[in-house]
N, C-alpha and C positions, 0 to 999 in steps of 0.2 A: 277643641276649636282652634283654627288656624289664625295667624295674625290678620290675614285678609278678612276673615269672617268677623273678627272683633271690631273692625273698622266701621261696620254697618249694623245698625240695630235691626232686630228681627221684625219683619213686616208680613202681614197677611196679604196674599194676592190671589185673586181668582184664577191666575194663570200658573200658580206654583205647582200644581199637581197634574198639569196636562201639557202636552206638547203644543207649542204655538209658533209655527214657522213664520207666520205673518209678522208677529211681534219681533222676532229675532232678525228678520230680513231688513229692517229699517236701520240697523246699526252696521257700521263699516268694520269695526274691530271686535265687537262683542257678539257672541252667538251662543245658542243653546245646543247641548249635546247630551243625550241620555239624562235629561233633567238637570244638568249642571251648566253653569255659565263659564264659557271659555273666552279668552282674548287672543288675538293674533295680530302681528304687525312686523315691520322691519326696523331693526336697530343697527346702525353702523354697517349697513349692507347685508346683514344676516337676518333671515326670517325666523320668528319664534312663534310658538303656539303653546299656551299654558292654561291649565285649569285654575279657576279662582276658588274652587271648592264650595261655591255657594249654589244653592238651589235656584232654579229659574223663576224670575218674576220681572215685571217691567222695571221696577225701581232698581233692581240689581243689575239688569242689563244696561240701563242708562248710566248707572254708577261706573260699571266696567268700561263703557264706551268713553266716558270722560277721563278715566284714569288709566287707560290701556298702556300708555307709554311708561308711566311710573311703575306699573305692575310688572311689565317686562324687564325694565332696568333692575328692579329689585330682585327679580328671578336671576338675572345674569350675574349680579354681584354675589348673591348667595351661592350660585354654582361655582364661581371662581374661588370663593373662600373655601368651599369644600374641597376643590382640587388642590388648593394650597396646603390644606391640612394633611392631605395624603402625602405630599412631598416626594422627594427622590430617595429611593432606598440607598442607605449608606453602603451596604454590602455590595450591591450591584455596581454602583458607581466606583467604589474602591477597587473592585476587580478590574474594571475597565481602565482605571488610572494606573494601576500597577502594570498592566499589559502595555499601555501606551508609553510608559517610561522604561520599558525593558531594554530598548536599544541604547539607552544612555548609561547602562550599568554593566558591570562584568556579570557573566553568567552565574557565578557562584554568589555574588552579591544579590542578584535577583532571587536566587533560591533561598538565601538567608532571610531576605525581606518577606518572602511569601510565608516562610515558617513563622516569623514573628507576627505577621498579619493574622494568621489562623490561630496561633497560640495565645497572643497577648491583646489583640485588638478586637477581633470578631466576637469573642465571648462577652464583651462589654457593650460594643456599639452595634452589633449585628442586627438587632431588631429595630433600631432607630432609623429615622429619615435624616438626611443631612441637615435639614433646617431645624431639627429638634435639638441638635447637639449644642450645649452651652459651655462656657468656660468652667462652670461648676462641675459639669459632667467630666470634663477633662482632668480637673484636679482630683476628683474621686477616683477616676481611672488610674491616675499615676500612683495614688496611695495603694490601691488594690494590687497593682503590679508589684510594687515594692514589698508588700506584705507576703508575696509568694517566695521571697528570698532570692530574687534574681540579682545579678550583678548590676552595678550602676551603668555599665556599658550597654547591657541589654535594654534597660529603660531608655537610654539615650537613642539607641537604634530604633526602638519602638516609636519614640517621638518623631524621629526623622521620617519613618514610614507614614505615620498619621499626618504629619505636617505636609508631606507631598500630596497626599489625597485631598486634604482640605484646601491647599493652594490651587490645585486643579479645579476644585469645585468653585472657588472664588473667581478664577480666570474664566470659567465657563458661564458665569453669571447666575449660578444656582445659589450661591451664598453672597450676601452683601458685605459680611465681615467674617474674617477667619477667627473662630472661637479659640484657637490655640495661640493666637498672636500675643495676647496679654497674659498668658498663663506661664509663670516662671518655672524653670526646671527646678525640681526639688533639690535641696541641699544634699548632695551626695558625698559620701566619704570616698575620696580618691584612693584607688588601690595603692598601697605602699610600694614604693620602688626600693627593692632590697638587693642592690648589686653586690657582686663578689669583689673583695679587695684583691690587690695584686698578689698578696701572699696566698689567698685562697685559690686564685686562678692557677698559681704555680703548683699548689698541692694537687689540684684537679688534673692538670696536664701530666704531672709526674706519676699519678696513679693510673691514668688511662693509657691506652696503647693502640697501635695500628691505625686503621682508617678513622676510627671514632676520635682518637686524639688529634688527628689532622683536622677533622671537621670542627672540633671544639676550639682549636687554635684559630681557625678562620672565623668562628663565631665571636670569640673574645676580642680579636684584634682587627675586625672590620665592622662589627655591629650589624652585619647582614641578618635579615629575617631567616628563620629556618626554612620556610618554603622556597626562598630565593637560593639558598645554598643547595638544597636538594635538587633544584632544577638546573644547576650549573652543568654545562658541557665543557669539554676541554677546548672547544673552539672559542669559548668565552674568556679563556685565560690567556693573557698576553704577557709572556715572561720577558719579552724584549722591552716593552714599555712599562712593565711592572704595574699593570692594571687588570682589574676584573670587570668585565661588562655584565651588568645586571639588567636583564631585559625580559625576564619571565619568572614565574613562580609556580609551584605545584601545590594543589589542594584537592583532596578527595580524588586522587589519581588523574586530575585534569591539569594540563598546562594552561596557565592563564597569564595575562599581563600583570605586572606588579601592582601593588595596592593603589598607588597614585601615579600621576605623570612624573612627578619629581623622583619617584622610586626607580624610574628607568635612568640609570646613571653609570658612571665609571668609578669604581672603588680603587683607591690607591692600595697597592700590594706592598705592605710593609715587609722588611726582610724576614721577620719571624714567620709571616704568612707564606712568603715565597718558598722558604725552606720546607714548610709543612706540605705545600702543594707539590713540590718536586718529589718529596718522599712518597706522597700519595700516587703520583704518576708512575713511580718506580714499582709500585705494587701490581700494576697492570691488571686491575680489577675490571676495567672496561675501557674500550677505545673511545667511547663517546661521553659517558656519564662520569662526572668527577667523583660523586659519592653514591655508587650503586648499591643495591641490596644483594643478597646472596645469589640471586638469579642474574645479576649483571644489569638489572633494570633500575629505573628510578623508584625510590620509596614513594608510597602513595601520598603521604603528607607528614606533618610534624608528629602526629600521634603515633606513627609507626616507630618512632625513635624512643618512645617512652621506656621500653624495656632495656634500653642502653643507659640513658642518663639517670633515671629514677633510682635504681639500685646503687649507682655510683655516688650520687649526691647524699643518699641516706647513709651509706657506709662511711662517708667522710663527716657525717654529723651536720649536714646542711639542711636538715629538716625537709620541708615540702617545697623548697624553692624550685622553680620551673626552668626549663631550658631557655625561655625567652629572657631570663635575667642576664644571659650572656650579652644581649644587646644593650641592656641598661648598664652593664658592667663596662662595656667599651666606652659609652658616652660619659659616664661619671668619672672613669679613670682618666680619659683624655682631658676632660675639662679641669679636673683636680690638678693635673700636671701642667696646666697653663696653655694647652693647645688652643688654637684659634677656634672659637665656637662656630664660625662660618664653615670651616673645614669639617668639623665634627658633624654639623647639620647636613652638609653635602654627602658625607660618608654614609649617614643614616638614611638619606633619601627623604628628609623632611621637606615639606612644601616651602617653609621659610625658617630662618634662624630663630624667630620668636617662639616657635613650637619647642625647639631644642632648649632655648633659654628657660622657658616657663617650667619645663619638666626637670631640668637638671641644674638650675641656678644654685641650689643649696650646696652643690659640690664645688662651687668656685671658692678658692681659698681667699680669705679676707685678711690674713695676717701678713700679706706681702707689703713691704714698704713702698709707698706710692711716690711718684714724681721724683725719682732718684736723679733724673737729669738736671734737676735744679739745685742739687747739693753744691754748695760753694758759690752759688750765683749771687751776685750783688749788682745793684744799679747805681 
């Protein structure tokens, strides 16, 4: 029995089992069709016709005529609620969002985000509608991602991708509240910075030779990223002004812009770096690329250097430290020796000095005697 049927007690009518067009025609909004009472009318400019589900009799027709407006409004509300329950597919909207934001990201970043989306986000949220996603869902998702053993950086990148999708849904009016907004990032153990000491750097350079020694010198004493060094051309080296112009990077055999806007910079060429680059130029390995492969072309990315640095580091007893530690080594060494942190930040291509300070503050020497200019001062 429907809700409408429950509102009217059962009654016997001599008209219940036969068609009576005369009886039905006296009503404006109620009528009989195939032995069932229907109502029709216009609500907010739209015309509706619905079945009451009740068998035809005079009393039922009269009741339907009196209540036609409320019956139609009830039908409209129920219809809207059902449509709301269906919601907007998370997956279809997410794909559209990622596509719409494509122009604001580097090509390789877009590729990385798509990989994260398919590997880390869709398996959890793919069957849901946007409206169904709750803060608790996101907390559970974060826990599941971490349980797979991914790095903290991978989870943070996955949050960035999910956040962008949900922000787009919010700005599009699909969501009233972003469910990610009040979900804190899990406490993640920051990867340990394990820079080389000056003594270790000396040992590494003394043990290496040729072009790879020159590149390691550049890495240790400029803090440049590996992709930035591999993308260098001789036209980027200014021996007269003692600067290196960093304006591109290479990854997966593709030349791209550097990581951030701040990464496009001029790096000071320290004397030890200048000497290494002059020696590299004298090798005449390429007229254009500073550090070419055996074919005279650019290496495809930092992974292609693994067969050079990994055996060297292991042979010297440096365990599984990676080539990126050369960047950390530059920053920690310069800061420990009292170099201006603003200069170090500029050399690294950080967006601001606060990033540099937060990562390398522990290397600042604290045993220095302070305010020596006040020695002997008296008023």
